[in-house]
C-alpha positions as CSV (number, residue, x, y, z in Angstrom):
1,M,31.2,36.8,43.0
2,N,31.6,39.3,45.0
3,G,31.7,36.9,48.3
4,L,29.4,38.5,49.7
5,R,25.8,36.9,51.6
6,V,22.2,37.9,52.4
7,I,21.1,37.4,55.9
8,P,17.5,37.8,56.8
9,T,16.6,38.0,60.3
10,W,13.3,38.6,61.7
11,R,12.9,40.4,65.5
12,H,9.1,41.4,66.7
13,G,7.6,41.3,62.9
14,Q,10.2,43.6,61.7
15,E,12.8,42.7,58.7
16,R,16.2,43.1,58.2
17,L,19.2,41.7,55.8
18,Y,22.2,41.8,56.9
19,V,25.6,41.5,54.5
20,C,28.1,38.8,55.5
21,R,31.5,37.9,54.4
22,T,32.7,34.8,53.9
23,D,33.7,34.7,57.7
24,G,30.2,35.6,58.7
25,R,31.3,39.5,59.8
26,N,28.8,41.4,59.1
27,I,29.5,44.8,56.8
28,A,25.7,46.0,56.3
29,W,21.9,46.3,57.3
30,Y,18.8,46.7,55.1
31,D,16.7,48.3,57.2
32,R,13.4,48.0,55.1
33,E,11.2,49.5,56.6
34,A,13.2,52.8,57.4
35,G,14.3,52.7,53.6
36,R,18.4,52.4,54.7
37,V,20.8,50.8,53.9
38,N,23.8,51.3,56.7
39,L,27.2,51.1,55.7
40,L,30.5,50.0,58.1
41,S,32.7,50.2,55.4
42,E,32.3,52.6,52.2
43,E,35.1,50.1,50.7
44,R,32.8,47.2,49.9
45,R,29.4,50.4,48.7
46,E,29.1,48.8,45.4
47,D,29.3,45.3,46.1
48,V,26.8,46.1,49.4
49,L,24.3,47.0,46.8
50,A,25.2,44.6,44.5
51,V,24.0,42.0,46.4
52,L,21.4,43.4,48.1
53,G,20.0,44.5,44.4
54,P,17.1,42.3,44.4
55,F,15.8,42.7,47.8
56,I,15.8,46.7,47.6
57,S,12.7,48.0,46.8
58,G,11.8,51.7,46.0
59,P,14.1,54.8,47.4
60,V,16.9,53.9,49.5
61,T,19.2,56.3,51.6
62,V,23.1,55.0,51.8
63,G,25.0,55.9,54.3
64,P,27.3,54.9,58.3
65,P,24.9,54.3,60.6
66,P,23.8,57.4,62.5
67,V,24.3,56.8,65.9
68,P,24.9,52.3,66.3
69,T,23.6,51.4,69.6
70,P,25.2,49.2,71.7
71,A,22.9,46.4,70.7
72,E,23.7,46.8,66.4
73,L,27.3,46.8,67.2
74,A,26.4,43.1,69.2
75,R,24.6,42.1,66.8
76,L,27.5,43.2,63.9
77,S,30.3,41.4,66.1
78,L,28.7,38.5,66.3
79,H,29.1,35.2,64.1
80,P,25.5,34.1,62.4
81,D,25.6,30.7,64.2
82,D,26.4,32.4,67.9
83,D,23.5,35.0,68.0
84,L,20.8,33.8,69.6
85,A,18.9,36.9,69.5
86,P,17.2,35.9,66.1
87,N,15.8,32.6,68.2
88,R,12.0,32.5,67.8
89,P,9.6,31.1,71.3
90,G,9.8,27.1,71.4
91,E,13.0,27.7,68.0
92,A,14.9,24.4,69.4
93,L,11.0,22.3,68.9
94,L,10.5,23.9,65.2
95,I,13.4,22.4,64.5
96,A,13.1,19.4,65.8
97,L,9.2,19.1,64.1
98,D,10.4,20.2,61.1
99,R,13.2,17.5,61.1
100,A,11.0,15.1,62.6
101,P,7.3,15.4,62.1
102,G,5.5,12.1,63.8
103,P,3.0,10.7,62.3
104,P,0.6,12.3,61.0
105,R,-2.4,10.3,62.4
106,R,-1.6,8.9,66.2
107,L,-4.1,8.4,68.9
108,R,-2.8,10.7,71.5
109,P,-1.4,14.8,70.7
110,D,2.0,15.5,69.9
111,P,3.7,16.2,73.2
112,R,5.9,18.5,71.3
113,R,3.0,20.1,69.5
114,R,1.4,21.3,73.4
115,A,4.8,22.4,74.4
116,L,5.5,24.6,71.5
117,A,2.0,25.9,71.8
118,A,3.1,26.9,75.2
119,E,6.1,28.3,74.5
120,Q,5.0,30.7,71.4
121,T,2.2,31.7,73.5
122,V,4.4,33.1,76.7
123,G,7.5,34.2,73.8
124,D,4.5,36.5,72.6
125,A,3.8,38.0,75.9
126,L,7.0,38.6,77.1
127,D,8.3,39.8,73.5
128,R,5.3,43.1,74.2
129,L,7.8,44.4,76.9
130,E,9.9,45.6,74.7
131,G,8.8,48.9,74.7
132,A,8.8,49.5,78.2
133,G,12.7,48.3,77.8
134,W,12.5,44.5,78.3
135,R,14.7,41.8,76.1
136,T,13.7,38.5,75.9
137,L,16.1,35.9,74.4
138,H,14.2,32.6,74.0
139,S,15.3,28.4,73.4
140,V,18.8,29.5,74.9
141,P,20.9,26.4,74.2
142,L,22.5,24.7,77.2
143,P,24.9,22.2,77.3
144,G,23.7,18.4,77.8
145,G,20.5,18.8,75.0
146,D,19.0,21.2,78.3
147,R,17.6,24.7,77.4
148,I,16.1,27.6,78.9
149,H,13.1,28.8,77.3
150,H,12.9,32.0,77.9
151,L,15.7,34.5,79.4
152,V,14.2,38.4,80.1
153,I,16.2,41.0,81.2
154,G,14.9,44.0,81.6
155,P,14.5,46.8,84.5
156,G,13.6,45.3,86.8
157,G,16.5,42.7,86.9
158,L,17.0,39.3,84.6
159,F,14.8,35.7,84.8
160,C,14.6,32.3,83.6
161,V,11.2,31.6,83.0
162,R,10.0,28.1,81.8
163,S,6.5,27.3,79.4
164,L,4.2,24.8,81.1
165,Y,1.2,24.1,78.7
166,A,-1.7,24.1,80.8
167,R,-5.3,24.5,78.7
168,R,-8.3,24.9,79.7
169,Q,-6.7,22.9,83.1
170,R,-6.4,23.5,86.4
171,V,-3.0,23.8,87.9
172,V,-1.7,23.0,91.7
173,V,1.6,23.6,92.9
174,T,3.0,22.4,96.1
175,D,6.6,23.5,96.1
176,P,8.8,21.9,94.1
177,M,5.2,19.5,92.3
178,V,3.4,20.9,90.0
179,A,0.3,19.4,88.6
180,V,-0.9,20.0,85.3
181,G,-5.1,18.7,85.3
182,R,-5.3,15.1,86.3
183,H,-1.8,14.5,85.0
184,E,1.3,12.9,87.6
185,P,2.5,15.8,89.8
186,R,5.9,16.7,88.5
187,A,9.1,18.5,90.0
188,L,9.4,21.4,88.0
189,L,10.1,23.8,90.3
190,R,13.3,21.8,91.1
191,R,14.5,22.0,87.3
192,L,13.5,25.7,86.9
193,R,15.6,26.1,90.4
194,A,18.3,24.6,88.7
195,D,18.3,27.0,85.0
196,A,18.1,29.4,86.9
197,D,21.0,28.7,89.2
198,R,23.1,28.1,85.6
199,A,21.9,31.3,84.2
200,S,23.4,33.0,87.0
201,Y,26.8,31.4,86.8
202,A,27.0,32.2,83.0
203,L,26.1,35.8,83.2
204,T,27.6,36.0,86.7
205,A,24.3,37.9,88.1
206,E,20.6,37.0,89.7
207,V,18.1,35.5,87.4
208,R,15.4,34.6,89.2
209,P,13.0,31.7,88.6
210,V,9.8,32.1,86.8
211,L,7.1,29.5,85.9
212,A,4.4,30.6,83.0
213,L,1.6,28.8,82.8
214,A,0.2,29.4,78.9
215,E,-4.1,29.2,79.2
216,P,-4.7,27.6,82.7
217,S,-8.4,27.4,84.2
218,G,-7.0,27.7,87.6
219,L,-4.2,28.1,90.1
220,A,-3.8,27.1,92.8
221,V,-0.2,27.4,95.1
222,T,-0.7,25.1,98.1
223,T,2.6,26.2,100.1
224,P,4.9,29.3,100.5
225,L,7.3,29.2,96.9
226,R,10.8,29.6,97.6
227,E,12.4,32.1,95.7
228,V,10.2,30.9,92.5
229,R,7.3,32.5,91.0
230,V,4.9,30.9,89.6
231,L,2.6,33.3,86.6
232,R,-0.5,32.8,84.3
233,D,1.0,34.0,80.5
234,T,-2.1,36.8,81.0
235,D,-0.1,38.4,84.3
236,L,3.5,37.8,83.0
237,S,3.2,42.1,82.4
238,E,3.9,42.2,86.1
239,L,6.9,41.4,85.0
240,A,7.6,44.8,83.6
241,R,6.3,46.8,86.7
242,A,9.5,45.7,88.5
243,G,12.3,48.5,88.3
244,G,15.4,50.1,89.6
245,V,17.1,46.4,89.2
246,L,19.2,47.1,85.9
247,K,19.8,50.8,84.1
248,P,19.0,50.6,80.1
249,A,22.7,50.5,79.3
250,D,23.2,47.4,81.9
251,V,20.4,46.3,79.8
252,E,21.8,46.6,76.7
253,G,25.2,44.8,78.1
254,M,23.5,42.0,79.7
255,H,21.6,41.4,76.2
256,S,24.9,41.7,74.3
257,V,26.8,39.0,76.9
258,A,23.6,36.5,76.9
259,R,22.5,36.8,72.9
260,D,26.1,34.8,71.9
261,R,26.0,31.4,72.1
262,R,29.9,30.8,73.8
263,T,28.4,32.8,76.7
264,W,26.6,29.4,77.6
265,A,28.4,26.6,76.7
266,R,30.2,26.1,80.0
267,V,27.4,26.0,82.7
């Protein structure tokens, strides 16, 4: 045994296999689509190829990364357990449902599954902004069991996005209350602002709150909104139209800080 292990990760449909030492540090990664094994140390070349052997298909190029990007360097410097970037939309709910799926038959649908559907719908829409220079982290854990559904970082700044299931229901917003269909109104905007404030404290930067409605049949905002935006999932591309706040290097730098679980430990 050479003391190395392979950790597969998926991001936007692309697979990468990271080779880690026993202490969790990465020393290489295999980009299957590019057909390339990137080595950070030539000394472990044979060991890396041996552990990747079962995963490699077809010819590959082996060597140091041509031009390591700040994002790659940040990823390689983190222990896998501390890196939030691989989180899928609704990651926390997926884990909870896997551990405790609930009874197979119940009178009412499991609310966790509706919440998961909302986070996946909104998360997929936000991930599509990556081509415009935006980065999204999903299911960011906060102390006390809270979490930020989606943290979006891009040329237009930083946004704390909360998903809300509203499929085929009319949503009425009377700041800070939000009513979905016939359900009782809830003070969702107050909690959303609190999450954005915590994110601002952790990142020492302004983070603006956004409530994202998943598939509503209608939306009515009856009072002026204070420092918050309410958008349908189909309108989230509006965030990409904003610019002039962060340069590309700033986006990558902020993303590197935000993806580290330890950044959120004391907020």
